C-alpha positions in Angstrom: -130.6 25.7 -73.2 -132.4 25.0 -76.5 -135.3 22.8 -77.4 -135.1 20.1 -80.0 -137.9 21.8 -81.9 -135.7 24.8 -82.6 -132.9 22.6 -83.9 -135.5 20.7 -86.0 -136.4 23.9 -87.9 -132.9 24.1 -89.5 -132.8 23.5 -93.2 -130.1 22.8 -95.8 -129.8 26.4 -97.2 -126.9 28.5 -96.1 -127.9 31.9 -94.6 -126.1 35.1 -94.8 -127.4 36.3 -91.4 -127.1 33.9 -88.5 -128.0 34.5 -84.9 -126.4 32.9 -81.8 -128.7 30.6 -79.8 -126.2 28.7 -77.8 -122.6 29.3 -76.7 -120.2 27.1 -74.6 -116.4 27.3 -74.0 -114.8 23.9 -73.7 -113.1 23.2 -70.3 -109.3 23.1 -70.2 -109.3 19.5 -69.1 -111.7 18.3 -71.8 -110.5 15.2 -73.8 -111.0 15.2 -77.6 -114.7 14.4 -78.3 -116.9 14.7 -81.3 -118.7 18.0 -81.3 -122.1 16.4 -81.8 -121.7 14.1 -78.8 -120.3 17.0 -76.8 -123.3 19.2 -77.6 -125.7 16.4 -76.9 -124.3 16.1 -73.4 -124.7 19.8 -72.8 -128.0 20.6 -74.5 -131.3 19.7 -72.8 -134.3 18.5 -74.7 -132.4 17.7 -77.9 -131.2 14.6 -79.7 -127.8 13.8 -81.3 -129.5 13.2 -84.7 -130.9 16.8 -84.7 -127.6 18.2 -83.7 -125.9 16.3 -86.6 -128.5 17.8 -89.0 -127.8 21.3 -87.6 -124.1 20.7 -88.2 -124.7 19.4 -91.8 -126.7 22.6 -92.5 -123.8 24.7 -91.3 -125.3 25.9 -88.1 -122.7 24.5 -85.6 -119.7 26.7 -85.3 -116.4 26.3 -83.5 -114.3 29.4 -83.1 -116.6 31.3 -85.5 -116.3 28.7 -88.3 -118.8 26.1 -89.3 -117.8 22.5 -88.6 -119.2 19.0 -89.4 -120.5 16.7 -86.7 -117.3 14.7 -86.5 -115.1 17.6 -85.5 -113.2 16.8 -82.3 -113.5 19.5 -79.7 -110.4 20.8 -77.9 -109.9 22.7 -74.7 -110.7 26.4 -75.1 -112.9 25.9 -78.2 -115.9 28.2 -78.4 -118.9 26.3 -79.6 -121.9 28.2 -80.9 -125.2 27.2 -82.5 -126.0 29.8 -85.1 -129.5 29.8 -86.6 -131.1 31.8 -89.3 -133.5 33.6 -87.0 -133.1 35.7 -83.9 -133.3 34.1 -80.5 -136.9 34.0 -79.5 -138.2 36.1 -76.6 -140.3 33.7 -74.6 -141.6 36.2 -72.2 -145.4 35.7 -71.8 -147.3 38.9 -72.4 -151.0 39.4 -71.6 -153.2 39.3 -74.7 -156.9 40.2 -75.0 -158.1 36.8 -76.3 -161.6 35.6 -75.5 -161.6 33.1 -72.6 -164.5 30.8 -71.6 -164.2 30.6 -67.8 -166.3 27.8 -66.4 -165.3 28.4 -62.8 -163.0 30.7 -60.8 -162.1 31.5 -57.2 -159.0 32.9 -55.4 -157.0 29.7 -55.9 -157.8 28.5 -59.4 -159.8 28.7 -62.5 -161.3 26.2 -64.9 -161.5 27.1 -68.6 -163.1 25.5 -71.6 -160.5 25.8 -74.4 -161.8 26.0 -78.0 -160.3 23.8 -80.7 -157.5 25.6 -82.7 -156.1 27.5 -79.7 -152.6 26.6 -78.7 -152.3 26.0 -75.0 -148.7 27.2 -74.3 -146.2 29.3 -76.2 -143.7 27.3 -78.2 -141.8 27.2 -81.4 -144.0 28.8 -84.1 -146.6 29.9 -81.5 -145.1 32.5 -79.2 -148.3 34.6 -79.2 -152.0 34.1 -79.3 -152.1 31.1 -76.8 -154.3 30.2 -73.9 -151.5 31.2 -71.5 -151.5 34.7 -73.0 -155.3 34.8 -72.6 -155.0 33.7 -68.9 -152.3 36.3 -68.3 -154.6 39.1 -69.6 -157.6 37.8 -67.6 -155.5 37.8 -64.4 -153.6 41.0 -65.2 -154.9 42.8 -62.2 -154.1 40.0 -59.8 -151.0 41.3 -57.9 -149.4 38.0 -57.1 -150.0 36.3 -60.4 -146.9 36.3 -62.7 -147.5 34.4 -66.0 -143.8 33.9 -66.3 -143.5 32.1 -62.9 -143.6 28.3 -63.5 -144.9 27.9 -59.9 -148.3 29.1 -61.1 -150.4 28.7 -64.3 -151.5 25.7 -66.3 -151.4 22.4 -64.4 -151.9 20.2 -67.5 -152.3 20.6 -71.3 -154.4 19.3 -74.2 -153.6 19.5 -77.9 -154.2 22.6 -80.0 -157.0 21.0 -82.0 -158.6 19.3 -79.0 -161.3 21.2 -77.2 -162.3 21.1 -73.5 -161.5 21.6 -69.9 -158.3 22.7 -68.3 -157.4 23.9 -64.8 -155.2 26.9 -64.0 -153.6 27.4 -60.6 -153.4 31.0 -59.4 -151.0 30.3 -56.5 -148.0 28.1 -55.9 -149.8 26.1 -53.2 -152.7 25.4 -55.6 -150.4 24.3 -58.4 -148.4 22.0 -56.0 -151.6 20.4 -54.7 -153.1 19.9 -58.2 -149.8 18.7 -59.6 -149.6 16.0 -56.9 -153.2 14.9 -57.8 -152.3 14.6 -61.4 -149.1 12.7 -60.6 -150.9 10.3 -58.3 -153.7 9.8 -60.9 -156.5 10.8 -58.5 -158.0 13.4 -60.8 -160.8 12.4 -63.1 -160.7 13.2 -66.8 -163.0 11.9 -69.5 -163.0 12.7 -73.2 -165.5 12.2 -76.0 -164.0 10.9 -79.2 -165.5 10.0 -82.6 -163.4 7.2 -84.0 -163.3 5.3 -87.3 -164.8 1.8 -87.3 -167.6 -0.1 -85.5 -165.8 -1.1 -82.3 -166.3 -4.8 -81.4 -166.5 -4.4 -77.6 -168.7 -2.1 -75.7 -165.9 -1.2 -73.4 -162.2 -2.0 -73.0 -158.8 -1.1 -71.7 -155.9 0.0 -73.8 -152.4 -0.4 -72.3 -149.2 0.4 -74.1 -146.2 2.6 -73.5 -146.2 5.9 -75.5 -143.0 7.4 -76.9 -141.9 9.4 -79.9 -142.3 7.7 -83.2 -138.7 7.2 -84.5 -140.0 7.8 -88.1 -141.8 11.0 -87.2 -140.8 13.0 -84.1 -144.0 15.0 -84.3 -146.1 11.9 -83.7 -146.3 9.5 -80.8 -146.2 5.7 -81.1 -147.4 2.8 -78.8 -144.7 0.4 -77.6 -145.1 -2.9 -75.8 -144.8 -2.3 -72.0 -142.0 -4.8 -71.8 -139.9 -3.0 -74.4 -138.7 -0.3 -71.9 -139.5 2.3 -74.6 -141.7 5.3 -73.8 -143.8 5.9 -70.7 -146.6 3.7 -69.3 -150.1 4.8 -70.6 -153.5 3.4 -69.9 -156.8 4.5 -71.5 -160.3 3.1 -70.7 -163.0 3.4 -73.3 -166.8 2.9 -73.4 -169.0 2.9 -76.4 -171.7 5.7 -76.3 -173.2 5.4 -79.7 -172.6 3.5 -83.0 -173.0 4.9 -86.5 -172.0 1.9 -88.6 -168.7 3.1 -89.9 -167.8 5.3 -86.9 -168.3 5.1 -83.1 -168.7 7.7 -80.4 -166.7 6.6 -77.3 -166.0 8.0 -73.9 -162.3 7.7 -72.9 -161.1 7.9 -69.3 -157.4 8.5 -68.7 -155.4 6.7 -66.0 -152.3 8.5 -67.3 -151.8 11.7 -69.2 -149.2 11.2 -72.0 -148.8 13.4 -75.1 -151.4 12.4 -77.7 -152.4 9.4 -75.5 -155.9 8.9 -76.8 -155.0 9.6 -80.4 -152.0 7.2 -80.3 -153.9 4.5 -78.4 -156.9 4.6 -80.7 -154.7 4.3 -83.8 -152.9 1.4 -82.2 -156.1 -0.6 -81.8 -157.2 0.2 -85.4 -159.7 3.0 -84.7 -158.0 6.4 -85.4 -159.9 9.5 -84.4 -162.2 10.9 -87.1 -160.3 13.5 -89.1 -157.1 13.1 -87.2 -154.6 13.9 -89.9 -151.5 13.2 -87.9 -152.7 9.7 -87.1 -154.3 8.7 -90.3 -157.9 9.6 -89.6 -158.3 12.2 -92.3 -158.9 9.6 -95.0 -162.0 7.5 -95.6 -161.1 4.4 -93.6 -164.5 2.7 -93.4 -167.6 2.8 -95.6 -168.7 2.8 -99.2 -167.2 3.6 -102.6 -170.2 5.7 -103.8 -169.7 9.3 -104.7 -172.5 10.3 -102.4 -170.7 8.6 -99.4 -167.4 10.3 -100.3 -169.3 13.7 -100.4 -170.9 12.9 -97.1 -167.4 12.3 -95.5 -166.0 15.5 -97.2 -168.9 17.5 -95.7 -168.2 16.0 -92.2 -164.5 16.8 -92.5 -165.4 20.3 -93.5 -167.8 20.6 -90.6 -165.2 19.5 -88.1 -161.8 20.3 -89.6 -159.7 18.7 -86.7 -159.5 15.5 -84.7 -162.9 14.8 -83.1 -161.8 14.9 -79.5 -163.2 16.9 -76.6 -162.1 17.0 -72.9 -165.6 16.8 -71.5 -165.2 16.3 -67.8 -162.6 17.3 -65.2 -162.6 16.4 -61.5 -160.2 17.1 -58.6 -160.0 18.0 -54.9 -159.9 21.7 -54.3 -156.5 22.6 -53.0 -157.8 25.0 -50.4 -161.2 23.7 -49.3 -160.6 20.0 -49.7 -163.9 19.6 -51.5 -164.4 17.4 -54.6 -164.8 19.6 -57.7 -166.4 18.2 -60.8 -166.9 20.0 -64.1 -168.5 19.1 -67.4 -168.8 21.0 -70.6 -171.0 19.9 -73.6 -169.6 19.0 -77.0 -168.6 22.0 -79.1 -170.8 22.8 -82.2 -168.4 21.3 -84.7 -168.3 17.8 -83.1 -172.0 17.9 -82.2 -173.1 18.7 -85.8 -170.9 16.0 -87.2 -172.4 13.5 -84.8 -175.8 14.6 -85.9 -174.8 14.0 -89.5 -173.8 10.4 -88.6 -177.0 9.8 -86.8 -179.0 10.9 -89.8 -176.8 8.8 -92.1 -177.3 5.6 -90.1 -181.0 6.1 -89.8 -181.2 6.5 -93.6 -179.3 3.3 -94.2 -181.7 0.4 -95.0 -179.2 -2.4 -94.8 -177.1 -3.7 -91.9 -173.6 -2.2 -91.9 -170.8 -4.6 -91.2 -167.1 -4.0 -90.7 
């Protein structure tokens, strides 16, 4: 098995040393079929386009020789994907990384993740993640195996998003919590600073979320009737207005990748300093050099998307009691918001969009 992100790392430069990542012998009864289509049918979490790029870069081999994507496979062919780096060891090892534990008992723990910490090991981040930190914290718990998918993180947030996450210590706890997330009975709210003075005090954003065909690292909103992507619903409520930006609370009905970031961009209010979704430019405001310096200082103060998972609520899998947690804004977001409060108080004229 190989993830699309690994294939995406291939480049156009031939390498002297290549390492095998995937091997498959074609069945005796296989009819002639393009190698890119054949691999697409046998590789999980990949796309035909990425396989074609890997072939063009010389990484797809048949019988120890590189082939192009239009090569027709034959019975007995040995197909290998050879990349310019060794196959990653994805074993999760405990690492002594500071962990802000908000709550803990025998079944679960709730942690407050800081911005900048990757949640789960993946391509380019196989160490130094929240999962490694949890493994270290629970290293003396006999029945907790960080490499067992039946325990551990129940949901995720982005690397540069801060806030609350729940970790299941037992298979029963993870099953119970997983069902709650699936049935949308958990409560999660986020605080987000977005560009623009939002017209409505509250609203509902509905739109399917799927991979942006122009940028696979970014998500895009599609019409629900299109059949593209997965259903996603975000509710928002204005907390405070600062003229050119707005502080909002977002409550999730669904939990899609980059949901709030994609939905806010979709309605014309990207998150403040969200580089991936166009929020790291001056989208509202003045042309004066002093205003530009003010925004630069804000970006420097909070060098990531201004998004924080503030609350988390669920039913405890063992006791059946409702559990609700809340953590305050981290310093970087709090200080930027204070800067905007000071800015709007010092503005003598009415600010209009």
